[in-house]
Every structure is written in structure tokens, then in C-alpha cells.
C-alpha positions in Angstrom: 7.4 -14.9 5.9 10.5 -16.9 5.0 12.4 -14.7 2.5 13.3 -11.9 4.9 16.0 -11.9 7.6 14.8 -14.0 10.5 13.7 -12.5 12.8 12.4 -9.6 10.8 10.7 -6.3 11.7 7.6 -4.9 10.0 5.6 -1.6 9.8 2.0 -1.3 8.7 0.6 2.2 7.8 -3.1 2.4 8.0 -3.2 -0.3 10.7 -6.7 0.4 11.9 -8.3 -0.1 8.5 -9.9 -3.4 7.5 -6.8 -4.6 5.5 -4.2 -2.9 7.7 -5.6 -4.5 10.8 -5.6 -7.9 9.1 -1.9 -7.4 8.0 -1.0 -6.6 11.5 -2.7 -9.7 12.9 -0.9 -12.0 10.4 2.4 -10.5 11.2 1.8 -10.6 15.0 1.1 -14.4 14.6 4.2 -15.0 12.4 6.9 -16.5 14.6 9.5 -15.2 12.2 8.4 -11.6 12.9 10.3 -10.1 15.8 8.2 -6.9 15.9 5.3 -5.3 14.0 4.4 -1.6 14.5 1.0 -0.4 13.3 0.7 3.3 12.5 -2.2 5.5 11.5 -3.9 8.8 12.3 -4.6 7.8 15.9 -1.4 5.9 16.7 1.5 7.1 18.7 3.3 8.6 16.9 0.4 9.5 14.5 0.7 9.3 10.7 -1.5 11.6 8.7 -1.1 11.4 4.9 -2.1 15.0 4.6 0.6 16.2 7.0 4.2 15.5 5.9 5.6 16.5 9.2 3.8 13.7 10.9 5.2 11.2 8.4 8.7 12.6 8.9 8.4 12.4 12.7 7.1 8.8 12.5 10.1 7.9 10.3 12.5 9.4 12.9 10.7 7.5 15.7 11.0 4.2 13.8 14.7 4.8 13.2 15.1 5.3 17.0 13.4 1.9 17.5 15.6 0.1 14.9 17.9 1.3 12.2 16.3 -0.9 9.5 12.8 -2.3 8.9 12.5 -5.4 6.6 8.8 -5.0 5.6 7.0 -1.7 5.2 3.4 -2.0 4.1 1.2 1.0 3.2 -2.5 -0.1 3.6 -4.0 3.3 3.2 -6.5 4.5 0.6 -9.9 6.1 0.1 -12.7 5.6 -2.3 -15.6 7.6 -0.9 -14.9 11.2 0.1 -17.3 13.4 2.1 -20.2 11.2 0.9 -19.1 11.4 -2.7 -18.6 8.1 -4.4 -16.7 7.4 -7.6 -17.9 9.4 -10.6 -19.9 7.6 -13.2 -19.4 10.3 -15.9 -17.0 13.1 -16.6 -19.7 15.7 -15.9 -19.7 14.4 -12.3 -16.1 15.5 -11.7 -15.6 17.7 -8.7 -12.1 19.2 -8.7 -11.9 19.5 -4.9 -12.9 15.8 -4.5 -10.4 14.8 -7.2 -7.6 16.7 -5.5 -8.3 15.1 -2.2 -8.4 11.7 -3.8 -4.9 12.3 -5.2 -3.7 13.7 -1.9 -4.6 10.5 -0.1 -4.2 7.8 -2.7 -1.0 9.1 -4.5 0.7 12.0 -2.8 0.4 10.5 0.7 2.0 7.2 -0.3 4.7 9.1 -2.2 5.5 11.0 1.1 5.6 7.6 2.9 8.1 6.3 0.4 10.1 9.5 0.7 10.6 9.2 4.4 10.3 5.4 5.0 12.3 4.1 2.0 15.6 5.0 3.7 14.7 2.5 6.5 14.6 -0.5 4.1 17.8 -2.7 4.5 20.6 -1.9 2.2 22.5 -5.3 2.4 19.5 -7.8 2.3 16.0 -8.1 1.0 13.6 -5.5 2.2 10.0 -4.9 1.0 8.2 -1.6 0.5 4.7 -2.3 -0.7 1.5 -0.3 -1.1 -2.1 -1.2 -1.9 -3.1 -0.1 -5.3 -6.2 -1.2 -7.3 -6.9 -3.1 -10.6 -9.0 -0.1 -11.7 -5.8 2.0 -11.6 -4.4 0.0 -14.6 -4.6 2.0 -17.8 -4.3 -1.0 -20.0 -7.0 -2.9 -18.1 -9.6 0.0 -18.2 -12.4 -1.2 -20.4 -15.3 0.4 -18.7 -14.4 4.0 -18.0 -15.9 5.9 -15.0 -14.4 6.3 -11.6 -12.0 9.0 -13.0 -10.6 10.3 -9.7 -10.0 7.0 -8.1 -8.6 5.4 -11.3 -6.3 8.3 -12.0 -5.0 8.5 -8.4 -4.2 4.8 -8.3 -2.6 5.0 -11.8 -0.4 7.8 -10.3 0.4 5.6 -7.3 1.5 2.8 -9.7 3.9 5.3 -11.4 5.2 6.3 -8.0 5.9 2.7 -7.2 7.8 2.2 -10.5 9.8 5.4 -10.0 10.7 4.5 -6.4 11.9 1.1 -7.5 14.1 2.5 -10.2 15.7 5.0 -7.7 16.2 2.4 -4.9 18.0 -0.1 -7.2 21.1 2.0 -6.9 21.2 2.4 -3.1 19.2 -0.6 -1.9 20.0 -3.3 -4.4 17.8 -6.0 -2.8 14.8 -3.7 -2.2 11.5 -5.0 -3.5 9.0 -2.2 -4.2 5.6 -3.5 -5.1 2.1 -2.3 -5.9 -0.6 -4.8 -4.6 -4.1 -5.5 -5.7 -6.1 -7.0 -2.8 -9.3 -7.7 -4.7 -12.7 -6.6 -3.4 -12.6 -7.2 0.3 -15.3 -7.0 3.0 -14.1 -3.7 4.3 -15.7 -0.3 5.0 -14.0 1.1 1.8 -15.7 -1.3 -0.5 -19.1 -1.7 1.3 -21.2 0.4 -1.1 -19.8 -1.3 -4.2 -19.7 -5.0 -3.3 -23.0 -6.0 -4.9 -21.5 -5.9 -8.4 -18.2 -7.6 -7.5 -17.8 -11.1 -8.8 -16.1 -12.1 -5.6 -15.8 -10.6 -2.1 -12.9 -11.7 0.0 -12.4 -11.7 3.7 -9.6 -9.2 4.7 -7.8 -12.0 6.6 -7.7 -14.2 3.5 -6.6 -11.4 1.0 -3.9 -10.1 3.3 -2.6 -13.6 4.0 -2.3 -14.3 0.3 -0.7 -10.9 -0.4 2.0 -11.7 2.2 2.7 -15.0 0.5 3.0 -13.1 -2.8 5.5 -10.7 -1.3 7.5 -13.6 0.1 7.9 -15.0 -3.4 9.1 -11.8 -5.0 12.5 -10.3 -5.0 14.5 -7.4 -6.4 14.0 -8.6 -10.0 10.3 -7.9 -9.5 10.7 -4.5 -8.0 8.5 -1.8 -9.5 5.8 -4.3 -10.6 2.1 -4.7 -9.8 0.6 -8.0 -8.4 -2.8 -9.3 -7.3 -3.5 -11.5 -4.3 -3.3 -14.6 -6.5 0.3 -13.7 -7.5 -0.6 -12.6 -11.1 1.3 -9.7 -12.5 -1.0 -6.9 -13.6 -0.4 -4.4 -16.3 0.1 -0.8 -15.4 
């Protein structure tokens, strides 16, 4: 990446997932990146989206390593829960499954923002980004279905916008972005790829997303972009 302070430091949450691991690999191979830390449920320290204390502890640990982190990427998310895929109809809704979808896809990232946003640089460009999904766009929804996943990602998009508005006062160059990686060949999308018009390699999608983030700045904070750099409607 060229737009961040060189050398820059990066954190990837969800580093063992298909997209998270690909992000880490790109950053490790970037000569401009001084250090990349990958965190997840089995890292040290661990980060569990369902356990705020673990997120707070990890944020404290990161602060001990360095006072500021130029790029913070949240690559977490879940689509299938306990064998339950996305609902096709309203009558398929299970409140427990829906609540867990919100806990992982919206509340968890909100807690990441709560504890990690203070680590973004105050006096230079810093990026706080999370993986959303096109199906989370209310304006773009023409098919219905997938209520829990759509709604949880729509909530995440609102969290991104709200975080961006708050940080503009304390971190004037912060760039807070929701990202759409496309349908990628990962475990999350495996049961649903057959109907996808295009399936991307995680290495390709994440590389393109990093290029998109490199082109954006604080004037784009709070917006939603796909891997081709197109702004998507919320």
C-alpha cells in the first residue's frame, strides 16, 4: 500500500478464515508493511466476537506493541449457523439463529470498532475496514430471502457509517469503510457458489480490496465499496 505512512502497521481480525488469511499474506509480502498481526479465536491473544473482554484485552495488547496501527481490517463473518443456511422465506426464521447472526455479523464488529478505533492514527491516514456483503444493501435488494444475513449486514453498514461520523472529529484522516469482496472460494460461500455469476479466488479479491482502500481517503469514510472499486448503495 502506498497511501499509508511507510512503513505501516496492520491488524487483521479473522486471520485464519479464507479472506483473512489472504489479507495477511498480501500484507506480509508488502515491503511497505513493517508488521502485520493476525488475530482470531485461536491466536494469542485470542479475539472472540462473542466475548467483549477478549476484544478489549487484544486492544490493550496491540497498544503495548505500538501506540497506533495504520490499517485495521475485520475479515470476520458467518452465513451458515449450526447447519442452518440463509432463510428462503419468512416462515423459516428462527429467532435464536437470527440473534446469533447479528451477534457475529454486526455486534461483534461494532465491539471491534469500539476497542480498536482508538488505535487508528490521529494525525495521518488510518483505515478501519470491515467485510460486509452486497446482500446487506437495502436499496439493492430485489430478491428477498436471507433475512437474518441481509439484516445483520445492513446493521453492519449502519455501524460503519456511524463510526465514520464519530471519528471525523477525533481522527480527521480516518477512513472507515465497508467492503464487498464478491463471492469467493471460501468455506463461508461453499454451499452457495453454484448460483454465483462469478467466483473469485480469495487472493485476488483481497488484493483488489487492498488497492481500493489505498485509493480512498477520509472524504470516502463511511461508504461501501466492492472489490472493483465501485461504490455500493446502503
